[in-house]
C-alpha positions in Angstrom: 0.0 0.0 -0.1 2.4 2.6 -1.2 1.2 6.1 -2.2 1.9 7.6 -5.5 4.6 9.9 -5.6 4.0 13.7 -6.2 5.0 14.9 -9.6 4.9 11.5 -11.3 2.7 12.8 -14.0 -0.6 11.4 -12.9 -3.9 13.1 -13.2 -4.7 15.9 -10.9 -1.2 16.3 -9.3 0.0 19.2 -11.6 3.1 17.2 -12.5 3.2 18.1 -16.1 3.1 14.7 -17.4 -0.3 15.4 -19.5 -0.7 16.5 -23.0 1.1 19.6 -24.3 -1.5 22.5 -23.9 -1.5 25.1 -26.9 -3.1 28.4 -26.6 -6.2 28.8 -28.6 -6.0 30.7 -31.9 -8.1 33.8 -32.1 -11.4 33.8 -34.3 -10.4 35.1 -37.9 -13.6 36.5 -38.4 -13.9 38.4 -35.0 -10.5 40.0 -35.9 -11.1 41.0 -39.4 -14.8 41.9 -38.8 -15.7 40.2 -42.1 -18.7 38.4 -43.1 -19.2 34.9 -44.1 -20.9 34.6 -47.6 -21.7 31.2 -49.0 -20.7 32.7 -52.4 -17.1 33.2 -51.4 -16.0 29.8 -52.4 -12.2 30.6 -51.8 -12.9 31.5 -48.2 -15.0 28.3 -47.4 -12.4 26.1 -49.0 -9.8 27.1 -46.3 -12.1 25.6 -43.7 -12.5 22.2 -45.7 -10.4 19.2 -45.6 -9.0 17.5 -48.7 -12.0 15.2 -48.6 -14.6 17.9 -48.3 -15.3 17.8 -44.6 -15.7 20.7 -42.5 -12.7 21.5 -40.2 -13.8 21.5 -36.3 -13.7 24.5 -34.4 -10.9 23.3 -32.1 -8.5 23.1 -35.2 -9.7 26.2 -37.1 -9.8 28.4 -34.2 -13.2 29.8 -34.9 -15.5 31.1 -32.1 -18.7 29.3 -31.8 -21.0 31.7 -33.5 -18.8 32.0 -36.7 -18.2 28.4 -36.9 -22.1 28.0 -36.9 -22.3 30.6 -39.7 -19.4 28.9 -41.6 -21.2 25.5 -41.3 -24.5 27.1 -42.7 -22.5 28.8 -45.5 -20.7 25.5 -46.5 -24.0 23.6 -46.4 -25.6 26.3 -48.6 -22.8 26.2 -51.1 -22.9 22.4 -51.3 -26.6 22.6 -51.9 -26.3 24.8 -54.9 -23.3 23.0 -56.2 -20.7 25.7 -55.6 -18.7 23.1 -53.5 -18.7 19.5 -54.0 -20.2 17.3 -51.0 -17.1 15.0 -51.1 -13.9 14.8 -53.2 -13.0 12.0 -55.3 -10.4 9.4 -53.9 
């Protein structure tokens, strides 16, 4: 019945053995005060993967409101065939 040593990297002890914490990137649309338009295909493609998926918020750095606007714009652009739903393999 031996206790765990302090600083061993376990959870909750602040030992620094966890994952590397990276500072959140600021929202690009909040800084530039630009609007998200579904007709701006070049802008929307920056937030899509090679396979056509929408990049998640934790990776793109968007705030919640702008990520929702971006998702709606991508879906509208897909619906009127400005952007393909999925890229070919």
